[in-house]
C-alpha positions in Angstrom: -9.8 -14.7 -17.1 -8.8 -16.8 -14.1 -10.7 -16.0 -11.2 -7.5 -15.0 -9.6 -6.7 -12.4 -12.3 -5.8 -9.0 -10.2 -8.1 -6.9 -10.0 -8.4 -4.2 -12.4 -8.0 0.1 -11.6 -11.9 0.4 -12.6 -12.7 -2.9 -10.3 -11.0 -0.8 -7.3 -12.9 2.1 -7.9 -16.2 0.0 -8.3 -15.3 -1.2 -4.8 -14.4 2.3 -2.9 -17.8 3.3 -4.3 -19.5 0.3 -3.6 -18.5 1.6 -0.3 -19.5 4.7 -0.5 -15.8 6.2 -0.2 -14.6 9.4 -1.9 -11.9 9.0 -4.4 -10.1 11.5 -6.6 -7.7 10.1 -9.2 -4.7 12.0 -11.2 -3.3 10.0 -14.1 0.4 10.7 -14.8 3.5 9.4 -16.8 4.5 5.6 -14.8 7.0 6.8 -11.8 8.9 3.8 -10.1 11.0 5.5 -7.4 9.7 8.5 -4.6 12.1 10.7 -6.8 9.8 10.8 -9.9 6.9 11.0 -8.0 7.8 14.4 -6.8 7.0 16.2 -9.5 3.5 15.4 -8.4 3.2 17.5 -5.1 1.9 20.4 -6.3 -1.1 19.2 -8.1 -1.6 16.2 -5.4 -2.1 17.2 -1.7 -1.7 15.0 1.3 0.2 12.6 2.6 2.5 10.6 -0.1 3.3 6.8 0.3 6.1 4.5 -0.1 5.9 1.1 0.0 8.2 -1.8 1.2 7.1 -5.6 0.8 8.9 -7.5 3.1 8.8 -11.2 4.8 10.2 -12.5 8.1 12.0 -15.4 8.8 8.9 -17.4 9.0 7.8 -16.4 5.7 5.0 -14.1 7.0 4.3 -11.3 4.6 3.9 -7.4 5.4 3.2 -4.4 3.2 4.5 -1.2 5.2 2.6 1.9 3.8 5.2 5.1 5.1 5.4 8.5 4.0 7.4 8.6 1.1 10.6 10.5 2.8 10.3 8.5 5.6 13.1 5.8 6.7 12.1 2.6 7.8 15.3 0.5 9.8 15.0 -2.8 8.2 17.2 -4.0 11.3 14.6 -3.2 13.7 11.1 -2.7 12.1 10.3 -6.9 13.0 9.9 -5.7 16.8 7.5 -2.9 16.0 5.5 -5.2 13.5 5.7 -8.7 15.2 7.5 -10.2 12.6 9.8 -13.4 13.5 13.4 -12.4 12.8 14.7 -9.6 10.7 12.6 -9.1 7.7 13.9 -9.4 4.0 12.2 -7.9 1.0 9.6 -10.0 -0.6 10.1 -11.5 -4.2 8.6 -9.9 -7.4 6.2 -12.9 -7.7 4.8 -13.1 -4.1 4.2 -9.1 -5.0 2.0 -10.1 -8.4 0.5 -13.1 -6.4 -0.7 -11.9 -3.2 -1.3 -8.3 -4.2 -1.6 -8.4 -8.2 0.9 -5.8 -8.6 4.2 -5.3 -9.9 7.3 -3.9 -8.7 6.8 0.5 -8.6 3.3 -0.3 -8.5 3.0 -1.4 -4.4 0.0 -0.1 -3.2 -1.5 -0.5 -0.1 -5.1 -1.0 -2.6 -3.3 -4.1 -3.5 -5.3 -5.6 -0.4 -8.4 -6.1 -2.5 -6.5 -8.5 -4.2 -5.0 -10.5 -1.6 -8.0 -12.6 -0.5 -6.2 -15.3 1.1 -4.6 -12.9 3.6 -1.4 -13.7 2.9 -0.1 -10.4 3.8 -0.2 -8.3 6.9 -0.5 -4.3 6.5 1.3 -2.2 8.6 0.5 1.4 8.1 2.6 3.7 9.1 1.2 6.2 12.1 3.1 9.3 11.1 1.5 8.9 7.3 -2.0 8.6 8.9 -1.9 11.4 11.1 -2.6 13.1 7.2 -6.1 13.7 6.4 -5.7 12.5 2.8 -2.8 9.5 2.1 -2.1 9.2 -2.0 -1.3 5.4 -3.4 -1.2 4.1 -6.5 -4.5 2.3 -7.8 -2.6 -1.1 -8.9 -0.5 0.9 -11.6 1.8 3.5 -11.1 0.2 5.8 -13.7 -1.8 7.3 -11.9 -2.5 8.7 -7.8 -5.7 7.9 -6.0 -5.9 10.2 -3.0 -8.4 9.0 -0.5 -9.1 10.3 3.4 -6.6 8.0 5.5 -9.9 6.8 7.7 -11.3 5.3 4.5 -8.3 3.9 4.0 -8.9 1.6 7.1 -12.3 1.1 5.8 -11.3 -0.1 2.6 -8.7 -2.3 4.1 -11.2 -3.8 6.6 -13.8 -4.5 3.8 -11.2 -6.7 2.2 -10.9 -8.5 5.5 -7.6 -7.2 6.6 -7.1 -5.4 10.1 -4.2 -2.9 9.3 -2.1 -2.3 12.1 -1.4 1.5 12.6 1.5 2.0 13.8 5.4 3.6 14.3 7.5 1.9 12.1 9.8 5.1 10.7 12.9 6.5 12.2 
């Protein structure tokens, strides 16, 4: 396995454990959309996430992690995040290269794979108001619950300083 191989779920959990971060994971059938994951709400409390992997005109990449039902104005969000010009969606190849995940499994936990710090992580302020935030543990067949403050601690431990901003309308 090359040293650039994406981290596994178990490696992610070991990293969280090493930081003393509590986390709880529920396995489920793979979910590809917010609509498919709504069935899990009753068993998994907290804020549920939607992730947008985008890039600006200068090919700078951002991952916006917002509450699942939030609307993001892609024509305006560059103003909030400090992007250069309007944003577009990043290509799946870059998603795998930078975050080590495939479309449908995009997650803030992908920061663990972004060792070159190619991606700026943006956590929506409304999502972060939840005590618990739920993210895929690098694959969409499980949901990991973590305290919102610990999500920031995790990101900082990976070398990222996430921006907590209001990016939803």
